[in-house]
RODO-2510 file (C-alpha; in nm, 4 decimals, decimal comma):
residues 90
     n   res          X          Y          Z
     1     x    -0,8781    -0,2372     1,7671
     2     x    -0,6604    -0,5366     1,8028
     3     x    -0,2881    -0,5785     1,9737
     4     x    -0,1042    -0,8204     1,7962
     5     x     0,1533    -1,0736     1,8368
     6     x     0,4580    -0,7342     1,8125
     7     x     0,1927    -0,5628     2,0656
     8     x     0,0207    -0,2968     1,7774
     9     x    -0,3056    -0,1608     1,8168
    10     x    -0,5020    -0,0704     1,6013
    11     x    -0,7702     0,2134     1,5234
    12     x    -1,0189     0,2360     1,2328
    13     x    -1,3095     0,3953     1,2710
    14     x    -1,4554     0,7318     1,1004
    15     x    -1,5966     1,0659     1,3201
    16     x    -1,5581     1,0304     1,6814
    17     x    -1,2817     0,8088     1,7455
    18     x    -1,0454     0,9206     1,4842
    19     x    -1,1048     1,2716     1,5579
    20     x    -1,0169     1,2407     1,9266
    21     x    -0,6873     1,1590     1,7194
    22     x    -0,6413     1,4268     1,5199
    23     x    -0,3647     1,6345     1,7552
    24     x    -0,1548     1,3472     1,8229
    25     x     0,1671     1,3674     1,5406
    26     x     0,3565     1,0327     1,5091
    27     x     0,5710     0,8968     1,7976
    28     x     0,3094     1,0713     2,0173
    29     x     0,2022     0,9040     2,3684
    30     x    -0,1894     0,9370     2,4843
    31     x    -0,2963     0,7432     2,8051
    32     x    -0,4855     0,4380     2,8116
    33     x    -0,6776     0,2766     3,0713
    34     x    -0,8422    -0,0731     3,1177
    35     x    -1,1998    -0,0592     3,1747
    36     x    -1,3423    -0,3990     3,1503
    37     x    -1,1698    -0,7193     3,1763
    38     x    -1,4305    -0,9253     2,9068
    39     x    -1,1837    -1,2820     2,9279
    40     x    -0,7743    -1,3400     2,9078
    41     x    -0,7640    -1,2151     2,5654
    42     x    -0,9963    -0,9148     2,5145
    43     x    -1,0780    -0,5988     2,7321
    44     x    -1,2774    -0,2795     2,6895
    45     x    -1,0002    -0,0047     2,6867
    46     x    -1,0831     0,4053     2,7343
    47     x    -0,8488     0,6070     2,5202
    48     x    -0,9278     1,0014     2,5127
    49     x    -1,2330     0,9532     2,6584
    50     x    -1,3748     0,7411     2,4062
    51     x    -1,4046     0,3465     2,5266
    52     x    -1,3339     0,1079     2,2537
    53     x    -1,2913    -0,3084     2,2458
    54     x    -0,9577    -0,4539     2,2475
    55     x    -0,7630    -0,7725     2,1022
    56     x    -0,4466    -0,8778     2,2929
    57     x    -0,3084    -1,1691     2,1408
    58     x    -0,1037    -1,2243     2,3585
    59     x    -0,3278    -1,2319     2,6891
    60     x    -0,4091    -0,8615     2,9246
    61     x    -0,0729    -0,6783     2,9695
    62     x    -0,0869    -0,6435     3,3814
    63     x    -0,2276    -0,4087     3,5548
    64     x    -0,4734    -0,0902     3,4107
    65     x    -0,2887     0,1316     3,2750
    66     x    -0,1273     0,1314     2,9260
    67     x     0,1390     0,4114     2,7097
    68     x     0,0039     0,4367     2,3517
    69     x     0,2521     0,5246     2,1075
    70     x     0,1394     0,6167     1,7877
    71     x     0,3366     0,4769     1,5205
    72     x     0,1088     0,5256     1,1881
    73     x    -0,1558     0,7229     1,0439
    74     x    -0,3445     0,6427     0,7111
    75     x    -0,6611     0,7624     0,6604
    76     x    -0,9022     0,6520     0,9243
    77     x    -0,6324     0,4180     1,0233
    78     x    -0,4459     0,4772     1,3225
    79     x    -0,2199     0,2482     1,4213
    80     x     0,0220     0,2737     1,8043
    81     x     0,2373     0,0029     1,9350
    82     x     0,2811    -0,0225     2,3713
    83     x     0,4747     0,2335     2,5029
    84     x     0,6418    -0,0184     2,7301
    85     x     0,7027    -0,3201     2,4552
    86     x     1,0066    -0,4045     2,3172
    87     x     1,0323    -0,3131     1,9777
    88     x     1,2632    -0,6183     1,9327
    89     x     1,0308    -0,8754     2,0257
    90     x     0,8619    -1,0210     1,8042
***
C-alpha cells in the first residue's frame, strides 16, 4: 500500500485482503487506524481487521485515525483516497 502526493492509497492483493473490501462500493468509506509508526514515511495501518504496511510520500498524517474512500476497483487492485485530503491539491 502506498499513499502518494495526491493522498491516494493503492491496495493490491488476492485472497483475504481484497475479500475484506468486497462489499465496499465506489465512494464508500472505511475507517483505518495507524497501529505503528515505523518511520516518518511508513506505518502499519489496520483496515477491516487487517494490518497493512503503508507508505506516505508526504509523511505520516497527524493523529491515528484515517477515513479512506474507495475511488476505483480493478481486479485485485483497489484505489482509495484520504477523505480529509483536498482533491484539488497536487
